[in-house]
C-alpha positions, -999 to 999 in steps of 0.1 A, spaced: -50 291 440 -81 298 420 -59 313 392 -38 282 392 -69 260 389 -81 280 360 -48 277 341 -49 240 349 -83 236 334 -73 255 303 -42 234 299 -61 201 302 -88 213 277 -61 225 252 -43 192 255 -75 173 249 -83 194 218 -48 188 205 -51 151 209 -85 151 192 -71 171 164 -43 146 159 -68 118 157 -89 136 131 -60 149 110 -32 123 109 3 136 99 7 142 62 -28 129 54 -33 133 16 -68 127 3 -60 129 -34 -81 160 -42 -70 192 -58 -52 202 -90 -38 174 -110 -54 145 -91 -74 120 -111 -94 89 -100 -84 56 -115 -115 36 -126 -123 6 -148 -114 23 -180 -78 30 -167 -70 -7 -162 -61 -37 -184 -63 -74 -177 -30 -94 -173 -34 -129 -161 -65 -132 -139 -100 -146 -147 -127 -122 -160 -145 -124 -127 -114 -118 -105 -118 -81 -107 -150 -60 -107 -158 -23 -104 -190 -11 -88 -203 15 -63 -170 33 -65 -149 3 -54 -126 -22 -69 -134 -58 -58 -109 -87 -60 -118 -123 -53 -82 -132 -47 -82 -161 -72 -63 -169 -93 -31 -153 -82 -22 -125 -106 -24 -87 -113 -45 -60 -129 -24 -33 -145 -29 3 -155 -31 9 -192 -7 37 -188 29 37 -176 41 62 -150 74 77 -140 70 103 -113 38 103 -94 19 101 -61 -11 81 -54 -36 75 -26 -55 42 -21 -78 28 6 -80 -9 10 -98 -34 32 -91 -71 36 -122 -93 38 -105 -125 51 -83 -130 81 -47 -134 69 -54 -119 35 -25 -111 12 -23 -84 -15 -4 -54 -26 3 -28 -52 33 -28 -76 49 4 -89 73 7 -119 65 -27 -133 83 -31 -167 65 -41 -198 83 -74 -200 71 -84 -165 35 -84 -175 38 -96 -211 24 -132 -215 25 -136 -177 11 -171 -168 -19 -175 -146 -11 -179 -109 21 -159 -113 31 -124 -101 52 -100 -122 89 -108 -120 97 -71 -118 86 -39 -101 86 -25 -65 59 -40 -43 41 -20 -17 27 -48 4 -9 -50 17 -10 -78 43 -35 -85 70 -21 -91 105 -35 -126 105 -11 -137 78 17 -140 103 -5 -162 125 -13 -185 96 23 -186 85 35 -197 119 8 -223 122 16 -236 87 54 -237 89 62 -237 126 86 -208 120 88 -173 133 74 -148 108 104 -125 110 111 -119 73 80 -99 66 56 -75 84 20 -67 80 22 -29 82 36 -18 49 68 -35 36 83 -20 5 107 -41 -16 119 -49 -51 108 -81 -68 124 -102 -95 148 -83 -117 140 -49 -102 164 -32 -77 160 -9 -47 181 3 -18 156 -1 11 153 24 39 158 11 74 146 -6 94 154 -36 73 142 -72 71 167 -98 84 181 -104 49 182 -66 41 160 -69 11 129 -52 25 122 -18 40 102 -27 72 77 -1 85 91 21 113 56 20 130 28 -5 131 -2 15 119 -23 -7 97 -57 -19 109 -70 -55 108 -95 -74 87 -127 -56 77 -112 -22 85 -103 4 59 -67 15 56 -52 45 38 -20 44 18 -2 74 3 27 65 -20 51 90 -35 73 77 -63 97 101 -79 132 100 -94 137 64 -84 126 68 -48 94 53 -33 80 63 1 49 49 18 26 66 44 2 43 62 -29 59 77 -12 93 76 24 86 87 55 78 67 68 43 75 89 28 47 105 31 13 136 30 -7 157 47 -34 179 40 -64 150 19 -79 157 3 -113 136 6 -134 120 38 -122 92 39 -148 64 14 -156 29 2 -148 10 3 -116 -6 -31 -106 -31 -43 -81 -24 -78 -68 -47 -108 -64 -31 -133 -40 -55 -158 -26 -80 -138 -5 -108 -113 -12 -99 -76 -9 -116 -43 -17 -101 -10 -29 -116 25 -31 -105 61 -38 -76 51 -59 -64 85 -71 -31 95 -88 -13 127 -97 17 128 -121 47 148 -110 75 165 -131 
């Protein structure tokens, strides 16, 4: 009996340590450090169609006021790469995102209050957006999620991975892992050979392949609400 109790105690303690380890080290958690990784700062971005005060860089963070609607793009175009990014909405129901493989034509002479008509969007949406949408329209918010949708916009194309949105255009996240307003979230995105995959807070949830085009700018999105970004790091791949 005493031996059984000892083994029971060891099993419980081992299980507790394993659970604690899972919490501290999420699956496939990439921190963006090591060979080839570089941090993207103010000198790596170019204005597109926002006001000068829309975007600011200080204390290691990128701040966005959310107005007007528009984007900030990288100066460089990328083909195969992986990036990590932390983000935090500062308003309930906030909307934002990142774009990958945005073609030159989609950001050339882009009018104010418009988003690029091309690229693959990796959505960054606060949970409160669904609440506000239903209050505003009276409709069920079933065509989007707030946990990491990935989808093509405008002239771009992509075959989304399941689960899919009702119209089949978006890759919906397989798990709901994002945190709410005023909490920091971690995105890891791998984009290679026309395929995009998204990890939210350490776990892969969505993506797609056969993207056209599969080379272009990265963009950060301003879409009506304040948001902060930090630790935006990228590594180019062969």
